[in-house]
C-alpha positions in Angstrom: 0.0 0.0 0.0 2.7 2.5 1.0 4.7 1.3 -2.1 1.8 2.5 -4.1 2.0 5.9 -2.4 5.6 6.3 -3.4 4.7 5.4 -7.0 2.3 8.3 -7.3 4.5 10.8 -5.6 5.8 12.1 -9.0 2.2 12.5 -10.2 1.4 14.4 -7.0 4.3 16.8 -7.7 2.8 17.5 -11.1 -0.6 18.1 -9.5 0.9 20.5 -7.0 2.5 22.5 -9.8 -0.7 22.5 -12.0 -2.8 23.5 -9.0 -0.4 26.3 -8.2 -0.5 27.6 -11.8 -4.3 27.6 -11.7 -4.4 30.3 -9.0 -7.5 32.5 -9.1 -7.5 36.0 -10.4 -6.9 38.4 -7.5 -10.3 39.4 -6.0 -12.2 36.6 -7.8 -14.5 34.5 -5.6 -14.4 31.5 -8.0 -11.4 30.1 -9.8 -13.3 28.6 -12.7 -11.2 28.8 -15.9 -12.9 25.7 -17.3 -16.4 26.9 -16.9 -17.6 26.1 -20.4 -16.3 22.5 -20.1 -17.6 22.2 -16.5 -21.1 23.3 -17.6 -21.3 20.6 -20.2 -20.2 18.0 -17.6 -22.8 19.4 -15.2 -25.6 18.9 -17.7 -24.4 15.3 -18.3 -24.5 14.7 -14.5 -28.0 16.2 -14.3 -29.1 13.8 -17.0 -27.6 10.8 -15.1 -29.3 12.0 -11.9 -32.6 12.5 -13.7 -32.5 9.1 -15.4 -30.9 6.9 -12.7 -29.7 8.3 -9.4 -32.7 10.5 -8.6 -35.4 7.8 -9.2 -33.3 5.2 -7.3 -32.9 7.6 -4.4 -36.7 8.3 -4.3 -37.3 4.5 -4.3 -34.8 4.1 -1.4 -36.6 6.8 0.6 -39.7 4.7 0.6 -37.9 1.7 2.1 -38.2 1.1 5.9 -35.4 2.4 8.1 -34.7 -1.2 9.1 -33.2 -1.7 5.7 -31.6 1.7 4.8 -30.0 2.6 8.1 -27.9 -0.7 8.4 -26.9 -0.4 4.7 -25.9 3.2 5.3 -23.9 2.2 8.4 -22.1 -0.6 6.4 -21.3 1.8 3.5 -19.8 4.3 6.0 -17.8 1.5 7.7 -16.1 0.5 4.4 -14.7 4.1 4.1 -13.0 4.0 7.5 -9.7 2.2 6.6 -9.0 4.9 4.0 -9.8 7.6 6.6 -7.3 5.9 9.0 -4.6 6.0 6.3 -5.3 9.7 5.6 -5.3 10.5 9.3 -1.8 9.0 9.6 -0.6 10.9 6.5 -1.9 14.1 8.0 -0.3 13.5 11.4 -3.8 13.3 12.9 -3.1 10.4 15.3 -6.2 11.0 17.4 -8.4 10.9 14.3 -6.6 7.8 13.0 -7.0 6.0 16.3 -10.6 6.9 16.6 -11.4 5.6 13.1 -9.4 2.5 13.7 -11.3 1.6 16.9 -14.5 2.5 15.3 -13.8 0.2 12.3 -12.8 -2.7 14.6 -15.9 -2.4 16.8 -18.4 -2.0 14.0 -16.8 -4.7 11.9 -17.0 -7.2 14.8 -19.7 -6.4 17.3 -21.6 -4.4 14.7 -21.7 -7.4 12.3 -19.7 -6.1 9.4 -20.8 -2.5 10.0 -24.6 -3.2 9.9 -24.8 -1.6 13.3 -23.0 1.2 15.0 -21.9 0.3 18.5 -18.9 2.6 18.3 -21.3 5.6 17.8 -23.3 4.4 20.7 -20.3 4.9 23.0 -19.3 8.3 21.5 -16.7 7.1 19.0 -17.9 9.2 16.0 -16.4 9.1 12.5 -13.5 11.5 12.0 -14.3 12.1 8.3 -11.3 12.9 6.0 -10.0 12.1 2.6 -6.8 12.5 0.5 -8.0 15.9 -0.8 -7.8 17.1 2.8 -4.4 15.4 3.1 -3.2 17.4 0.2 -4.5 20.5 1.8 -2.7 19.7 5.0 0.5 19.3 2.9 0.0 22.7 1.5 -1.3 21.9 -2.0 -3.6 24.7 -3.2 -7.1 23.8 -4.2 -6.6 24.7 -7.9 -9.4 25.4 -10.3 -13.0 24.3 -9.8 -14.0 21.2 -11.7 -17.2 19.3 -12.4 -16.3 15.6 -12.5 -18.5 13.1 -14.5 -20.7 11.0 -12.2 -19.1 12.7 -9.1 -20.2 16.3 -9.5 -18.6 19.4 -8.0 -14.9 19.2 -7.1 -11.6 21.0 -7.5 -8.3 20.0 -9.0 -7.0 19.0 -5.6 -10.1 17.1 -4.5 -10.5 15.4 -7.9 -6.9 14.1 -7.7 -7.4 13.2 -4.1 -10.5 11.1 -4.9 -8.4 9.1 -7.5 -5.7 8.5 -4.9 -8.3 7.4 -2.3 -9.4 4.7 -4.7 -5.9 3.7 -5.6 -4.7 3.5 -1.9 -7.9 2.0 -0.4 -6.6 -0.5 2.1 -9.6 -2.8 1.5 -8.7 -2.9 -2.1 -5.3 -4.3 -1.2 -6.4 -6.9 1.3 -10.0 -7.9 0.4 -10.6 -10.7 -2.1 -12.3 -10.0 -5.5 -15.6 -11.4 -4.2 -15.4 -9.2 -1.1 -14.6 -6.2 -3.2 -17.7 -6.8 -5.3 -19.8 -6.8 -2.2 -18.1 -3.7 -0.9 -18.6 -1.9 -4.2 -22.3 -2.8 -4.1 -22.7 -1.6 -0.5 -21.0 1.7 -1.4 -23.3 2.2 -4.4 -26.3 1.5 -2.1 -25.0 4.1 0.3 -24.9 6.7 -2.5 -28.4 5.9 -3.5 -29.6 6.1 0.2 -27.9 9.4 0.6 -29.6 10.7 -2.6 -33.0 9.7 -1.2 -32.2 11.2 2.3 -31.2 14.6 0.9 -33.5 14.4 -2.2 -35.4 17.6 -1.5 -32.2 19.7 -1.2 -30.5 18.1 -4.2 -33.7 18.6 -6.3 -33.9 22.2 -5.3 -30.3 22.9 -6.4 -30.4 20.9 -9.6 -33.9 21.5 -10.9 -35.5 24.5 -9.1 -32.7 27.1 -9.4 -32.2 29.6 -12.2 -28.6 28.5 -12.6 -28.0 25.0 -11.1 -24.3 25.0 -12.1 -23.5 28.3 -10.3 -25.6 27.2 -7.3 -23.8 23.8 -7.0 -20.4 25.5 -7.4 -21.1 28.0 -4.6 -22.5 25.4 -2.2 -19.6 23.0 -2.8 -16.8 25.6 -2.5 -18.3 27.2 0.6 -18.8 23.9 2.4 -15.5 22.3 1.4 -13.5 25.4 2.5 -15.4 25.5 5.7 -14.6 21.8 6.3 -10.9 22.5 5.8 -11.0 25.6 8.0 -10.2 27.8 5.0 -11.4 31.1 3.9 -13.1 31.9 0.6 -9.8 31.9 -1.3 -9.1 28.3 -0.6 -5.7 28.8 0.8 -6.4 29.1 4.5 -7.4 31.9 6.8 -10.6 33.1 8.3 -13.5 34.2 6.2 -14.8 36.8 8.6 -13.1 40.1 9.3 -12.9 39.5 13.1 -10.8 36.4 12.7 -13.7 33.9 13.2 -14.8 31.4 10.6 -18.2 31.8 8.9 -20.3 28.7 8.8 -21.6 28.4 5.2 -24.7 26.6 6.5 -25.8 29.7 8.5 -26.8 31.5 5.3 -29.9 30.7 3.2 -28.4 28.7 0.3 -31.4 29.5 -1.9 -31.4 33.3 -1.5 -30.5 36.1 -3.9 -26.8 35.2 -4.3 -27.8 32.6 -6.9 -29.4 35.2 -9.1 -25.9 36.6 -9.4 -23.5 33.7 -9.1 -20.5 36.0 -8.8 -21.9 37.8 -5.8 -19.8 37.3 -2.7 -21.8 34.8 -0.6 -20.4 36.2 2.6 -21.7 39.7 1.8 -25.1 38.2 1.5 -25.1 37.3 5.2 -24.4 40.9 6.4 
């Protein structure tokens, strides 16, 4: 697994250079030099959602909790080994230990992750990914990207997602049959999430005047907030008094989406 990491280090160097070269224009809220291409991918993703993911999500929302909740727990459990690895790479030992204990408890007492005994005793998931690892290492977020089938992302997060798949510990130690089951569980988790947040997703994709601009704004706000970064994506507080602004505190469906280039933080004043 760590040999694989060393193999991709040269590629990571290239990504760092490319992301640095894709720095935003000073004063610009969004670094989106590929907007024309991104909008085409966004329309493709909307078609996929309309034809497949959306209907599947609505069907899952009608299933009893006795089915969807355990499947959701199991899908979350399969992501923990990768989070453990990223915690180690970030130097976040507390997070790595928490996720390790959580995975062990839920995989054994929780019957393969169907149940969440770790959560019951206060061991909650310390969510992370390789995109965050790159941010910790100082890699800039780069340009905004819309990725086919995945949706909103950035150059840093898109590359991080590929690395997460490549370095997934389960992929190195599970058998082919087990990986097919894991893949099925993860797809089920995506469908269940689509059903759970269906109203919000539908509002963004189908009820807004510019779904691309709205999805971009929500993704960048939330991702930067998760990483403790300001609106520029390179760290720092978003508020003038040195405190972070929670992007969830503002109405995501208000006037800023009529003008996608309006500073969303000004809209909260």
